[in-house]
N, C-alpha and C positions, 0 to 999 in steps of 0.2 A: 504494500500500500504506500502510495507516495506521501511524503511528508508535506505538511502545509508550508506554503511559501512564507519567507520571512517578511515582516511588516515593511511596507514600502517607505515608511518614514525613516528607516534605518538602512535598509538594503535596497539595491536596484535589481529589478527582475531581469533576467537575461532575455535577449531577443528570442521570440518564438521559433525563429528559423533554426536554432540549435538542435531542436528535436529531429528535424529532417537531416541535418548535417551529420548528427551522430548515427542515425540509422544507416545512412549511406556509407559512413566510414568504418563501421564496426567490423565488417568482414575483411578489411584491409589492414587493420591495426595488428601489431605483434600479439601473438597468442590467440588468434582467431580460432574458433571451434575448440577451445580448451576452457579450463576453469577461469582463465583471465577474462573471457567474454562475459561471464556472469558477474564477476567483480566490477567490470567496467559499467555494466548496466546499473548496479547499485550506486556507484559513484556518480553516474550521470543524474540519477534521481536526486541525490544530495545536492548536486550543482543546481538543478532546476529549483529546488526548494530554498536554498540559501541565497543564490544570486551573488551579486557584487556589492562591496561596501558602498553605502550611500554617503552623502556629504556630512551627515551627522555622526558618523562613526569616527571617534576621536583619533584612532591610530592612522586614519587615512585622510585626515583633515587637509593636509597640504598636497595630497597626490591628485593630479589632474586625470581622474579615471574616466571622465565622461566619454571620450572617444573610444576607449576600450570597452566600456560597459554597453555602449550602444551599437557596437559592431558585432555581427555574427561571423566570427572567424572560421575559416575552413582549414583543415590540415593540408599540408603540402602533399603532393602525390608523386609517384615515381616519374611521371612525365614532367613534373616541375623541376626535378633535380637538375641543377645546372653544374656541369663539370667545370671545376675551378682550375685555372692554370697553376703553374708551379709556384706562384707567389704564396700559396697557402703553406708551402713547405717552410717558408721563413718563420712561421709560428710554431713549428714542431721542434721539440728537443731532439738534437741530432744524434745522441748516443743510441747504441743497440740495446742497452739494458732497460730502457724505459718502455713500458707497455703503453701503447698509444691507441686511443679510440678517437676517430675523426668523423664529425658529422657535418654535412653540408645541407643547409635548409631542412634539417630534421631527418635526413637520410644518411645512413652510414656509408662512408667512403672505404670500401673494402681494400682498395689498393694501399691506402695509407694506414690502415688500422690493423692492430694485432688480432689474431684469432682468439677464440675462447681459450683461456689459459687455466690449466689445473696443474699446479706444481707444488708438491709438498703440502697439499691441502688448501693452498691459496687459490681462490677463484677470481679471475679478472675477465670480464666479458661485457659485450654490448647487451642491452636490454633484450632485444629480440633473440639473440643467440642463447642467453641464459634461460629465457622462457622455453625455447625449443628443446634445450638439453635437460630441462627439469632441474637446473641448478638453483632455482629459487621458487618459493611458493608464490603464486600469483597474488594472493591476498596480502601477503607480507610486502610484496613489491608495490602494488597499486593502491592499496587502501591505507587508512591511517591519516594522521594529521589533525588539524583543528576541525571540529565538527561544524563550527560556524564560519569557516573560511571557504568561500566558494571556489577560490583559485585552486585549493588543494583538490577538491572534488573534480573540477574541470580537468586538472592534470591527470588524476586517476582514470578518468573516463577516456581521455584522448592520448595518454602517454604513448609516444611514437618513437622515442629514442632515449638514450641514456646508458647507464652502466650499473653493473653489479660487482661489488668488490668485497670479498670475504677473506679475512686473514685469521686463520685459526690460532688457538692458544700457543704462545711462545714463538710464533713464526714472524719473519720479517719479509714483507712483500717487496717485490720489485717496484721501483718508482712507477707511478702511473700519471699519464697526461691525458686529459680530455680536452678536445678542441671542438667548439661549436661555431661554425661559420655561417653567417646570414648574408645572402646575396641581395641584390636589389631587384630580383626578378619577380617579386610577388606583390600583390595587393590583397588586403584583408585575409591574410594567411597567418597561421600560427604553428608553432612547434611546442611540444610539451615534454621536455626532457625530465626523466626520473632517475635519480641516482640513489642507490642503496649501498651503504657502507657499514660493514660489521667487522670490527677489529677486536679480536678476542683477548683474553687476559694475557698480559705480558707480550703482546704482539705490537708491531709498528707498521706505519704506512706513511709514505710521502705522496701527496696528491697535488699536481699542478693542473689548474683548470683555466682555459682561455676561451673567452667569448669575443669573436671578431665581427664587428658590424661593417659589412661591405658598403660601398658607396651607394647612397639612395635606398638603403634597406628599409622596408616597411614591415618586416616580419614582427609578430608579437611572440616573444619567448616567455613561457610560463614554466619556470623551473621549480621542482621540489626535490630536496635532498634530505635523506634521513641517515644519521650517522651515530652508531653506537660505539663507545670506547670503553673497553673492559678494564678490569683491575690491572694496574701497573702497565697499561698500554700507552702508546705514544702515537699521536697523529699530527702531522704538519700539513696544512692545507693552504695553498695559494690560489687566489682567483684574480685574473686580470681581464678587465673589460676594455676593449681597445678598438679603434677604428673610427668610422665616420660618425658625425653627430646626427644620427638617424636611428630608426628602429626603436622598439619598445621591449623592455625586459622587466619582469617581476620574478624574483627568486626568493624562496624560503628555505633556510637551512635549519633543520632540527637536529639537535645533538643531545645525547644523554651520556654522562660520564660516571664511572664507578671509582672506587677507592684508588687513590694514588695515580689516577690517569693524568695524562698531560696532553693538552690540545693547544696548538698555536695556529691561528688563522690570520692571514693577511689578505685583504681585499684592496684592489685599486681600480677605480672607475675613471677611465680616460676617454671613453667613447659612449655612443648611444644617445638617442634623443630623450627618452624617458626611461630612467633606470631606478628600480627600487630593490634594494637588498635587505632581506629580513633575516634575523638570527634569533632562534629560540633555544636557549641552552639550559639544561637541567643538571646541576652538579649534585649527584645523588650519593656521594660518598665523602670520605675524609681525605685530607692531604691531596686534593686535586689542584692542579695548576692549569688555568684556562686563560689564554691571552687572545684578545680580539683586536686586531689592528686594521685600520681602514684609511684610505685616501680617496678623495674625489676631486678631480680637476675639471671644471666646467667652463664652457664659453658659449658664445652666441645665445641661443634660447634653450639650452639644455636644462633638464630638470632631473635631479638625483636625490633619492631618499635613502637613508640608512636607518633601520629600525632594529633595536636590539632589546631583548629581555633575557636577563640572566637570573635564574632561580637557584639560590643556595638552599638546599633542603637538609643538609647534614653539616656537622661541625668540622672545623679545622681545614677549610679549603680557601683558595684564593682565586679571584678573577680580576682581569684588568681590561678595560676598554680604552683604546687609544686611537682616536679618529681625528683626521685633519681634512680641511677643505680649502680649495682655492677656487674662487668664483670670479669670472670675467664676463664682459658683455652684459646681456640681460638674463644671465643664468639664474636659476633658482635651485636651492637645495634645502633639505630638511634632515635633521638628526633627532631621533628620539631614542634615548638609552635609559633602560630601567634596570635597577638592581633590586631584586626581591629576596630578602633574607628571612627565611622562615624561623619560627620560634626554636626549633631544634638545632639551628645552624649557629651555635655559639662559636666564638673565636674565628669568625669569618673575617677575611681581609678582602675588600672589594673596592676597586678604584675605577673612575671613569673620567675621561678628559675629551673634550671636543673643542678644537681650536680652528678658527676660520680666518682666511685672508681674503679680503675683498679688493679686487683690482679695478673695479668699475663702480661708479655711483649708482648704476642701474642694477647691479647684482643684489640678490636677496638670500639671506639665510634665516631659517627658522630652526632653533635648537631647543631641545627640551630634555635636560638631564633629570633623572628622577631616582629617588631612594624610597624603598618601602621596607622598613626594618621592624621585625618582631622579636629580635633577640637583643639582649642588653650587653653582651660582652663581644663587641665587634669593632673593627676598624674599617670604616667606609668613608669615601669622599667622592665628590663629583664637582665638575666645573665646566663652564662653557665660555668661550671668548670669541669675539669677532672684531676685526679691525683692519687697518691699512698697513702698508709697509712703514717701517720705522724711518722717519726722516733723518735721524742721527746716523743710522747705519748707511742710508743712501749717501749722506754727505761724506762719510768716511770713505766709501768706495770711490766717490767722485774725486776726492782729494788724492786718491792713489792713481788717478789717470784714466779711470773707466768712464765711458759715456753713460748718460742717464738710462738708456734702454738696457744695456748690458748689466748695469748695476741692479736695476729692478729684477731682471731675469735671474741674476745670480742669487739674490735674496729669496726670490720665490722658489727657485729650485732647492735651495738649502732647507727652506721650510718644509717642502714636500718630501725631500729625500730621506728625512728621518724615518718616515713610514716605509718607503720603498726598500730601504736597507734591511727591513725585517722579513722580506721574502727569503725563503730558503732556497728557491730555484734561481741559480745565476742566469738562466735563459730568460725567465720572466722578468727578472730585475733589469736585464739589458734592454728587453723590449719596452718596458715601461719608461725607462730613462730616455731612450731614443724618441719615443712618442711624445713625452713631455717637452723635450727640447725642440721637437719639430713644430709644436704650435705656440710655444712661448716666443714673444717678440725678441729677436736677436739671439735665439737659442742656438743657431749654428756657430756663433762665436764661442759660446760656452762649451758646445760639443767639441770644438777644436781644442779648447783648454783641457777638457776631460781626456782627450786622446793623448 
């Protein structure tokens, strides 16, 4: 029986055309004629019932969702798949040790991707290969997430690409890179990547994730990632969003960590027209170390949101949110970071910083740091700043013979580089620095200095 639709004063009802689109696409999605098909139908009913967040939903207050909520997006098809020339190879990590999964407009590029890997109990594979091989339960892969989040259900219904990464107890996975390339060949089309990560007790994983927005891309990417980190396990995760100031991206990263687990995540948004990165982390054990780093560099009319909620549910763990933004042109950005310390989470250390540099009088930042604490023996802090370049520092560089443009670029680069240096992947670090210098005024001068 279909769930009643969410009240219109809070959520927006999806376009009616989605029902026909889903019926038509069902037979072509990974896992057709298997358990996955039944799971997809349930998720689509949830999506129809929940819909999209309305303007009165606080967490989406600054997100321009109207164009997305009012459009009935269609999945890309095999005939849509554009063969990308060798320039895509520039985004790939060059060594042979890294397992690579490459997706172009939501379809796997077999020539550039590794096959389904089973080594020492470690499983690394594309979503469709993992379903076909029975390497993952369809419900565990496609269901779950927030019951009141329509984007989760939309993803579960239409999930067309993505990855399954399972690292059993005590194992070290080969490094993994995921590349999602969006071309400019589509209108009103969407991809729904689904990533499932399960890192067992004492295991470790390094994951590099790259999203490339091709020139004029109009694709809507709706990503859902679920990541479990076991006791004494370690995960390092880099995500780089790069390319044209076009395309729409909404991504949700769920993670749950157990005793003594370590997670270090670094995100950098350097491309995309509308980008929203969400993180929901639950620290369920003691002596956990969780670090969340983020950088967003925006120009022209870009809009970038970063939304984090870190739940401390047990004692003696530490989390750190460190986000910086650089805004130019008429760009807009929003940061909402919440630390929720439950009553049982005594001796929690939790920190949050959001610093923003405004290069244009027309740029706008909305920042909302938040603490919700129910324990009395904790060390928690938060803070947010927004401002312009320091005139004294500019004067100092000018006095050393640098022209105004190079001086401004050098200070801007130094401000942002503090986050970029937290990438574990040298390849993604190099890509990010090169892209940042490419769009900063006078960046080629600084690039020559770097060389």
